[in-house]
N, C-alpha and C positions, 0 to 999 in steps of 0.2 A: 753335666755333673759340675757344680757350683764352685768355683777356687773360692781363696781367700779374698782374690781381688773382686770375686762377685757381691759386694758390697751394692753392685751394679747400679753405681750412680745413685743409688736410691737414698743413700745417705742417712746419716746418723749424726746428729750435732747437740752440742750444749753439754750441759753437766748431766752428767746419770747419777741417779737419786740411787737410794738403799736396794738392795739386790731383791731376789723375785721372794721373797717373803712379805708380801704385800698383803693389805687387808682383801676383804671378798668386795668386789667390784658390785658399784649399783647400776640399776639401769643406765645412766646417763656416763658411765664410766667405760673403758675399754678393759677387758678381762683376759687374764688367758690360763691358759694348761699348760704344763709342761711335764712330759714323760723323760724320765732316765733308760734310754736305750739299753741300759747294761742289766737295768735291775727290772725296770717295767714301773719301779716307784714313779707315782705322778701326782702334781699340787696344780691347784688352782690360786687365784689371786686378782689383784688388781695390777695391771698394768701401767706403767708411768709415762706421764706425757714429758717429752723431750723440752727442753728450752730451745727458741727458734723455731719449731715445728720442720714444716717439709721441705722447706727452702736450705736446709744448712747440709753440706757435704759432708761423707763420712771421712772420719780419720784412715789414714792407710791402715791395711790389716797385713799382719805377719803371714809367712806361707805357712806356719802350721795350724790355719784356722782352715777348716775343709768343712763346707754346707753341701747338702743336696736333698733332692726331691720337695724344691720347691711347691707349694699347692695354693689359690687366690680364688676363693667362691664367696661371694655376696661379701657380710661383715668381718669374714674371717681369713688371716694370710698366717700358712704355718710354712716351716722349715727345718730340718735337721740340719744339726751342726756338731763337731766336735772341735775342742780347741782346750787350752788352758786356762784363759781369762775372754769371755766374748760377751756379745749384746746382740739379740735379735731384735728386730723392730717392724713396725709396720705403719703404714702411712694411710690415714685416713682420709675420707672424701670431705671432712670438716677442717682439711687442712691442716690436722696436727699428725705429730708422730708419738706412738706408744710404743713404748722399750720394757723387755724384760731381760734383767742381768745384774750382776756379772754373772755369768755363768762357766761352769768347768767340765769337762767330759764329754760326751755324747749324749745329747739331749734333743725331742722332738718339741719344737713351743708352735702353739697355735695362738695368735692375740686375734680377739672378736674386739673389732671397733665399736664405741658405743653405739645402741639403738637409734636409727635414722640416718645411720652414715653406711657408710662401705668401705671396705680396703680399696687401696688401688694399686699398690705395692709393697714391696718390701724387702728386707736384706738383713746380712749381720755382717759387724765388723768386731775384730779382736786382736787377740794376741796369741 
């Protein structure tokens, strides 16, 4: 089980951009699929690139953020989390970090790195 502090030193830094209602990704963008674990409702869009890339450490997370079931394969990093206001991110082999959020409730998010790259790691942080 991944706890709130399991941002796994994988970090998320910089300023976060708008919520998960982003445009549809193009071939060179990172995309995401978000599923509400309570209702099953799903949405897709473009993940936002984080300022500072993969080198920035994440802020501390509150104990109320709970994450579980991490998955990484090829271009995809996925994680389930539950909390009041949190972000899920993936670090890709192009040294860029892509994020989805802020989210609330229980969600499963799969982030796809841009074509020609692969997911190196990922995590979450929040409140």
